[in-house]
Every structure is written in structure tokens, then in C-alpha cells.
TORNURO-877260 format. One line per field, with one value per atom (N, C-alpha, C): y, x, z; residue number from 1; residue in one letter. Coordinates in steps of 0.1 Angstrom, whole numbers. Layout:
N
north Y/...
east X/...
up Z/...
i NUM/...
aa A/...
% end
This chain:
228
north 63/61/48/48/36/33/21/17/10/17/11/1/3/-6/-6/-17/-17/-25/-25/-32/-22/-24/-14/-15/-4/-3/-5/-10/-12/1/8/20/18/13/11/22/33/45/47/59/62/60/54/53/66/68/80/82/70/71/75/70/74/89/94/108/116/112/120/119/108/107/116/117/125/140/144/158/162/153/156/153/144/139/142/138/139/153/161/175/183/183/190/186/173/168/173/174/179/194/201/216/218/209/210/207/196/193/204/210/221/233/235/245/242/230/226/227/224/225/240/249/263/269/263/269/262/252/244/252/251/257/247/235/225/227/231/232/246/249/262/265/254/256/261/260/264/279/285/299/308/316/320/311/299/289/293/294/297/284/284/273/277/267/270/271/279/281/270/271/260/259/270/270/262/258/252/237/231/216/209/215/208/200/189/182/169/169/157/145/147/137/127/128/119/106/106/94/94/105/106/117/113/122/124/137/141/147/141/145/150/162/167/166/171/171/182/194/206/218/228/240/246/250/258/273/281/295/301/299/305/301/288/283/289/290/296/310/318/332/334/324/325/319/313/307/296/289/277/267/255/244/241/237/233/244/256/267/273/267/270/263/265/259/244/237/223/219/226/222/225/235/238/226/218/206/197/195/186/192/205/211/210/212/211/197/187/173/170/176/174/182/194/203/197/188/182/173/169/160/168/181/190/184/177/172/183/183/194/195/184/184/184/180/179/187/200/208/211/211/215/204/205/196/197/209/211/203/201/193/178/173/159/153/161/156/165/158/165/165/177/179/183/177/180/178/180/178/169/162/155/165/176/187/198/204/214/228/231/245/246/258/260/260/251/250/259/269/278/276/279/279/291/289/300/313/324/337/339/330/331/327/336/332/329/333/329/316/310/298/286/274/262/252/243/233/220/209/196/196/191/190/181/185/177/165/154/143/146/155/159/166/174/181/171/161/151/143/140/133/141/154/163/163/163/164/151/140/126/124/128/126/133/144/151/142/137/129/116/110/98/102/113/117/120/127/130/117/107/95/87/87/80/87/100/107/105/105/105/91/81/68/68/73/74/60/59/47/47/60/62/74/72/83/85/97/101/109/106/114/119/130/136/139/132/134/122/120/109/111/123/126/123/126/124/109/102/88/80/83/76/80/93/97/90/88/82/67/60/46/44/53/52/55/64/68/56/49/38/27/25/15/19/32/37/35/34/34/21/23/11/4/11/5/-8/-17/-30/-30/-18/-17/-21/-24/-26/-13/-14/-2/4/17/24/21/23/23/35/34/45/46/57/59/70/67/76/81/94/100/108/110/118/133/140/155/161/169/175/187/191/202/201/212/211/207/210/205/190/184/169/162/169/164/151/150/138/126/127/116/113/123/121/113/117/111/97/93/79/70/76/69/71/82/86/91/88/93/108/115/130/136/149/156/155/155/153/140/129/116/115/122/123/129/140/147/139/131/122/111/106/96/101/114/120/121/125/126/113/102/89/85/87/84/92/105/114/109/106/101/88/79/67/69/79/82/88/97/103/93/84/74/65/62/54/62/75/82/81/81/80/67/56/43/43/49/50/56/68/75/67/59/51/41/36/25/31/44/50/49
east 110/96/91/79/73/60/58/45/38/28/20/11/5/-5/-4/-2/0/-11/-23/-34/-41/-38/-42/-56/-63/-76/-73/-83/-82/-87/-78/-82/-77/-86/-83/-87/-91/-96/-111/-115/-129/-138/-150/-160/-167/-175/-183/-192/-199/-208/-201/-188/-181/-177/-174/-170/-183/-194/-207/-210/-208/-211/-202/-189/-179/-184/-188/-191/-204/-214/-227/-229/-221/-223/-211/-199/-188/-183/-182/-177/-186/-200/-208/-207/-206/-204/-192/-181/-168/-170/-177/-179/-187/-197/-204/-195/-187/-177/-167/-162/-153/-159/-172/-179/-181/-183/-184/-171/-160/-147/-144/-148/-146/-153/-164/-172/-170/-162/-160/-154/-159/-153/-152/-149/-149/-138/-127/-115/-112/-114/-111/-96/-88/-73/-69/-78/-74/-78/-85/-89/-77/-78/-90/-93/-89/-93/-89/-75/-69/-69/-74/-74/-75/-73/-73/-87/-88/-101/-103/-114/-117/-108/-100/-91/-78/-76/-63/-63/-74/-74/-68/-67/-61/-71/-66/-74/-80/-93/-99/-101/-97/-100/-89/-77/-66/-66/-73/-73/-62/-55/-43/-46/-44/-46/-33/-30/-18/-22/-17/-21/-10/-11/-1/-7/1/-3/-13/-10/-18/-13/-20/-15/-4/7/17/14/20/16/20/32/35/26/23/14/0/-5/-18/-18/-8/-7/-7/0/0/-12/-21/-34/-31/-20/-16/-9/-13/-7/8/16/29/38/37/45/54/55/65/78/88/102/101/93/92/84/73/65/72/81/88/97/102/110/101/89/79/77/74/71/83/95/107/109/105/107/98/86/77/81/86/90/102/110/121/116/104/99/95/91/87/77/67/56/47/42/34/20/15/2/2/13/14/26/25/36/36/24/23/16/17/10/-5/-10/-24/-29/-20/-24/-25/-16/-15/-23/-26/-32/-44/-53/-62/-55/-54/-46/-55/-51/-58/-48/-53/-45/-53/-46/-53/-60/-54/-60/-61/-73/-76/-72/-70/-66/-52/-46/-32/-30/-22/-19/-7/-10/1/3/15/17/10/5/-2/6/1/8/17/18/27/20/12/3/10/23/30/38/38/45/38/44/38/41/31/33/27/30/24/9/0/-14/-15/-25/-28/-37/-37/-45/-59/-64/-78/-82/-72/-75/-75/-67/-67/-80/-85/-97/-109/-109/-120/-121/-110/-110/-112/-111/-110/-122/-134/-146/-145/-138/-137/-128/-117/-108/-115/-123/-131/-140/-146/-156/-148/-137/-129/-124/-120/-115/-127/-139/-150/-155/-154/-159/-149/-137/-126/-123/-124/-119/-105/-95/-82/-76/-68/-60/-47/-42/-29/-31/-26/-25/-10/-5/8/8/15/15/29/29/41/40/49/49/42/46/41/26/22/8/-1/4/-4/-5/6/6/-3/-1/-10/-24/-27/-41/-48/-40/-46/-49/-39/-41/-53/-54/-65/-78/-78/-90/-95/-85/-89/-96/-92/-98/-112/-116/-129/-139/-134/-144/-152/-164/-173/-173/-166/-166/-158/-163/-157/-147/-144/-135/-121/-113/-99/-93/-83/-77/-67/-66/-56/-42/-32/-18/-15/-8/-4/11/16/31/34/41/44/58/60/73/74/86/88/85/82/79/92/91/103/109/104/109/124/132/146/147/137/137/136/132/131/142/153/165/170/171/176/168/155/147/149/149/151/164/175/188/189/180/179/174/166/160/166/173/179/193/203/217/218/209/210/196/195/183/181/192/191/185/189/184/169/165/151/143/148/140/140/150/150/140/138/128/114/112/99/97/107/106/103/109/106/92/86/72/63/66/57/58/70/71/63/63/56/41/36/22/17/25/22/22/31/31/19/14/2/-10/-11/-21/-21/-9/-8/-13/-11/-16/-31/-37/-51/-57/-52/-58/-57/-47/-45/-56/-61/-71/-85/-86/-100/-109
up 68/63/69/74/80/73/67/62/73/79/90/85/73/68/53/46/32/25/30/23/13/1/-9/-13/-15/-22/-37/-44/-58/-65/-73/-80/-94/-103/-117/-125/-119/-126/-124/-121/-118/-130/-128/-138/-139/-149/-151/-139/-135/-124/-111/-109/-97/-97/-109/-110/-108/-113/-110/-95/-89/-74/-67/-71/-64/-65/-77/-79/-72/-72/-67/-52/-47/-33/-24/-29/-20/-18/-29/-28/-20/-21/-13/2/5/18/25/17/22/25/17/20/33/35/48/60/58/69/72/61/63/70/67/74/89/92/106/114/107/113/115/106/107/119/123/134/147/148/160/171/183/195/207/204/214/224/220/229/233/246/251/250/250/250/236/226/212/209/218/216/213/202/194/182/182/172/158/157/144/135/124/115/100/91/77/72/61/54/43/36/27/15/12/0/3/16/20/20/15/16/5/-7/-18/-27/-33/-43/-37/-36/-30/-40/-53/-63/-67/-60/-64/-56/-45/-37/-27/-26/-17/-6/7/18/25/28/35/48/59/73/81/86/96/110/119/133/136/133/135/127/125/118/126/119/125/123/132/131/118/112/99/88/88/77/79/91/94/89/93/89/74/67/52/46/54/49/39/41/32/40/39/47/43/52/50/43/48/43/54/65/75/72/80/77/75/83/82/69/67/55/42/42/29/25/35/31/23/27/20/6/5/-8/-17/-12/-20/-26/-18/-23/-34/-34/-46/-58/-55/-66/-74/-68/-75/-87/-86/-97/-109/-107/-118/-128/-122/-130/-134/-147/-151/-145/-140/-134/-119/-113/-98/-93/-94/-90/-76/-69/-55/-48/-34/-26/-28/-31/-34/-46/-56/-68/-65/-56/-54/-43/-33/-21/-16/-10/-1/13/19/31/43/54/67/78/90/102/112/121/132/141/144/152/142/142/131/135/147/152/155/154/157/172/177/192/196/203/208/223/228/242/249/261/268/268/264/265/253/244/233/220/214/203/190/189/177/178/189/192/187/186/182/194/197/206/201/207/203/208/200/205/217/226/238/233/241/238/238/247/247/234/228/216/204/204/194/195/207/208/203/206/203/187/180/166/158/166/159/150/154/146/132/131/118/109/114/106/101/110/106/94/95/84/71/73/61/53/61/55/49/56/51/38/37/25/13/16/5/1/9/6/0/7/1/0/-11/-12/-5/-3/4/14/26/35/39/37/41/53/64/76/79/86/91/106/114/128/135/148/156/159/162/165/153/141/129/126/127/124/134/147/157/155/152/150/139/128/116/119/125/128/138/148/157/150/141/133/125/118/110/118/131/139/143/142/146/135/123/112/112/108/108/94/84/71/71/62/60/48/43/31/35/25/27/32/41/47/36/37/28/33/24/28/35/47/55/55/50/49/59/69/81/80/79/80/93/98/110/106/117/115/109/98/92/99/111/118/121/120/125/139/147/161/163/152/152/145/143/136/141/154/161/157/157/153/138/129/115/112/119/116/122/130/134/123/114/103/90/88/75/78/68/71/71/65/64/61/63/59/44/36/22/18/25/23/27/37/41/30/25/15/2/-1/-12/-11/2/4/1/5/2/-13/-20/-35/-41/-36/-42/-40/-28/-25/-34/-35/-43/-58/-63/-76/-79/-69/-70/-71/-63/-62/-75/-81/-93/-105/-105/-115/-114/-102/-100/-106/-104/-110/-125/-131/-146/-151/-143/-147/-146/-136/-134/-146/-150/-162/-175/-176/-188/-189/-177/-177/-175/-174/-171/-183
i 1/1/1/2/2/2/3/3/3/4/4/4/5/5/5/6/6/6/7/7/7/8/8/8/9/9/9/10/10/10/11/11/11/12/12/12/13/13/13/14/14/14/15/15/15/16/16/16/17/17/17/18/18/18/19/19/19/20/20/20/21/21/21/22/22/22/23/23/23/24/24/24/25/25/25/26/26/26/27/27/27/28/28/28/29/29/29/30/30/30/31/31/31/32/32/32/33/33/33/34/34/34/35/35/35/36/36/36/37/37/37/38/38/38/39/39/39/40/40/40/41/41/41/42/42/42/43/43/43/44/44/44/45/45/45/46/46/46/47/47/47/48/48/48/49/49/49/50/50/50/51/51/51/52/52/52/53/53/53/54/54/54/55/55/55/56/56/56/57/57/57/58/58/58/59/59/59/60/60/60/61/61/61/62/62/62/63/63/63/64/64/64/65/65/65/66/66/66/67/67/67/68/68/68/69/69/69/70/70/70/71/71/71/72/72/72/73/73/73/74/74/74/75/75/75/76/76/76/77/77/77/78/78/78/79/79/79/80/80/80/81/81/81/82/82/82/83/83/83/84/84/84/85/85/85/86/86/86/87/87/87/88/88/88/89/89/89/90/90/90/91/91/91/92/92/92/93/93/93/94/94/94/95/95/95/96/96/96/97/97/97/98/98/98/99/99/99/100/100/100/101/101/101/102/102/102/103/103/103/104/104/104/105/105/105/106/106/106/107/107/107/108/108/108/109/109/109/110/110/110/111/111/111/112/112/112/113/113/113/114/114/114/115/115/115/116/116/116/117/117/117/118/118/118/119/119/119/120/120/120/121/121/121/122/122/122/123/123/123/124/124/124/125/125/125/126/126/126/127/127/127/128/128/128/129/129/129/130/130/130/131/131/131/132/132/132/133/133/133/134/134/134/135/135/135/136/136/136/137/137/137/138/138/138/139/139/139/140/140/140/141/141/141/142/142/142/143/143/143/144/144/144/145/145/145/146/146/146/147/147/147/148/148/148/149/149/149/150/150/150/151/151/151/152/152/152/153/153/153/154/154/154/155/155/155/156/156/156/157/157/157/158/158/158/159/159/159/160/160/160/161/161/161/162/162/162/163/163/163/164/164/164/165/165/165/166/166/166/167/167/167/168/168/168/169/169/169/170/170/170/171/171/171/172/172/172/173/173/173/174/174/174/175/175/175/176/176/176/177/177/177/178/178/178/179/179/179/180/180/180/181/181/181/182/182/182/183/183/183/184/184/184/185/185/185/186/186/186/187/187/187/188/188/188/189/189/189/190/190/190/191/191/191/192/192/192/193/193/193/194/194/194/195/195/195/196/196/196/197/197/197/198/198/198/199/199/199/200/200/200/201/201/201/202/202/202/203/203/203/204/204/204/205/205/205/206/206/206/207/207/207/208/208/208/209/209/209/210/210/210/211/211/211/212/212/212/213/213/213/214/214/214/215/215/215/216/216/216/217/217/217/218/218/218/219/219/219/220/220/220/221/221/221/222/222/222/223/223/223/224/224/224/225/225/225/226/226/226/227/227/227/228/228/228
aa X/X/X/X/X/X/X/X/X/X/X/X/X/X/X/X/X/X/X/X/X/X/X/X/X/X/X/X/X/X/X/X/X/X/X/X/X/X/X/X/X/X/X/X/X/X/X/X/X/X/X/X/X/X/X/X/X/X/X/X/X/X/X/X/X/X/X/X/X/X/X/X/X/X/X/X/X/X/X/X/X/X/X/X/X/X/X/X/X/X/X/X/X/X/X/X/X/X/X/X/X/X/X/X/X/X/X/X/X/X/X/X/X/X/X/X/X/X/X/X/X/X/X/X/X/X/X/X/X/X/X/X/X/X/X/X/X/X/X/X/X/X/X/X/X/X/X/X/X/X/X/X/X/X/X/X/X/X/X/X/X/X/X/X/X/X/X/X/X/X/X/X/X/X/X/X/X/X/X/X/X/X/X/X/X/X/X/X/X/X/X/X/X/X/X/X/X/X/X/X/X/X/X/X/X/X/X/X/X/X/X/X/X/X/X/X/X/X/X/X/X/X/X/X/X/X/X/X/X/X/X/X/X/X/X/X/X/X/X/X/X/X/X/X/X/X/X/X/X/X/X/X/X/X/X/X/X/X/X/X/X/X/X/X/X/X/X/X/X/X/X/X/X/X/X/X/X/X/X/X/X/X/X/X/X/X/X/X/X/X/X/X/X/X/X/X/X/X/X/X/X/X/X/X/X/X/X/X/X/X/X/X/X/X/X/X/X/X/X/X/X/X/X/X/X/X/X/X/X/X/X/X/X/X/X/X/X/X/X/X/X/X/X/X/X/X/X/X/X/X/X/X/X/X/X/X/X/X/X/X/X/X/X/X/X/X/X/X/X/X/X/X/X/X/X/X/X/X/X/X/X/X/X/X/X/X/X/X/X/X/X/X/X/X/X/X/X/X/X/X/X/X/X/X/X/X/X/X/X/X/X/X/X/X/X/X/X/X/X/X/X/X/X/X/X/X/X/X/X/X/X/X/X/X/X/X/X/X/X/X/X/X/X/X/X/X/X/X/X/X/X/X/X/X/X/X/X/X/X/X/X/X/X/X/X/X/X/X/X/X/X/X/X/X/X/X/X/X/X/X/X/X/X/X/X/X/X/X/X/X/X/X/X/X/X/X/X/X/X/X/X/X/X/X/X/X/X/X/X/X/X/X/X/X/X/X/X/X/X/X/X/X/X/X/X/X/X/X/X/X/X/X/X/X/X/X/X/X/X/X/X/X/X/X/X/X/X/X/X/X/X/X/X/X/X/X/X/X/X/X/X/X/X/X/X/X/X/X/X/X/X/X/X/X/X/X/X/X/X/X/X/X/X/X/X/X/X/X/X/X/X/X/X/X/X/X/X/X/X/X/X/X/X/X/X/X/X/X/X/X/X/X/X/X/X/X/X/X/X/X/X/X/X/X/X/X/X/X/X/X/X/X/X/X/X/X/X/X/X/X/X/X/X/X/X/X/X/X/X/X/X/X/X/X/X/X/X/X/X/X/X/X/X/X/X/X/X/X/X/X/X/X/X/X/X/X/X/X/X/X/X/X/X/X
% end
């Protein structure tokens, strides 16, 4: 786990005015943005432009953003983020906490990807590949807008492309706000095992580190509700 930036936003609990603003302004703006993402055709390399629908984004109200590199084929086919072999490692880590309010990633995070469409190798539509830099650049404006709308206090990333994309996006924002805390994890794919084992003694230890972070974030939400 790498904390790229630990300058925390102050979240002492949303006021009624803030909740009203979120419901009347932020949520409708997010729906508009999700519609724009759904109709984007900027990258010919992404044809037929497989991406998640509006039901796959999760909870925009916790102040926590979870960012992956791009949709994987299995997750896209299931219409749910982080449900391929790598994503299930993340889900299992949260499930270990057994919190009654935050049982799934969708409960705890608003979820997105640096690249919004599933990147497959040419001639192999069920395969996964790393996004190209041109594809990351084409999608960067969407991530900027997501962060500007959500004002997350914490961003959790998985994979080098996601971490670098988030850090680059934060430098593009015109806002003068304090930056969110960015917690960067390696991609949990079995193909990335060598990188993971450079940072953690085992996959079990890696999964345990995820659980510790999720537990801390849930505890922070409990403190916010106490002071709301």
C-alpha cells in the first residue's frame, strides 16, 4: 500500500444544506456525466465500446472513490465492477469485516475506472489488456469531472495505471481545495503476483492490508455520523 498524498479534507458530517445540495445538484450532474460516458465513441481502439451501466457505480455519498484501471471482460459481462478473479480479492477483503451497512464495495464506494471501456486485444474480444496512453488521455476529462463533483476525502486505486491516472487528474483540477488522500494498491490480478509479493509477504497479507484500510474507512464514517 502506498499513500501518494495524505492531505485530508475535513469531513465532520454533512449538514442538511450539504445533503440537499447533493440530492438536487450532485446526483443529477452525475447522471448526466454517466450518460455522456455511455455514449462516448472517442477511441476507435475500444470498439465496440463495452462499459458499465449506471447501476454499476455504487454509492456517491460516502466521500470515498474506488478507481480501477479499466473494466475487465468478466466484470463487464456480469455488469458489476470488480467481479472478475482479481476483483473478487477486493470484495472478499471487505466481506471479512461483515459490517451491516457496508457489506459490498457498492455500499462503501463510488466506483469508476481511469479508462471507461473494456480494452481487449485485437481479434480476442474476451481478453484483457492494459489501456494505451491515448485511451487514458481521452478519458481523463471524465475522471476530472467525477472528482470535482464528488469531492472525495479518500481515493483508493488498484494498479499502476489507476494510481498514475488519479495523481495526474488531481494536478489538472482548477480547484483550490485540499487534496484527497490517495491510497494506491497494486493490481490484484494473479498475473501481477510478482509485484504484489515485492510489497507484501503473501497474497493473504495483501488481502489483510485491504481489510485494514476498509475497516478504517468504515470507522471514519461512523465518527462522521456521530457528529452529524
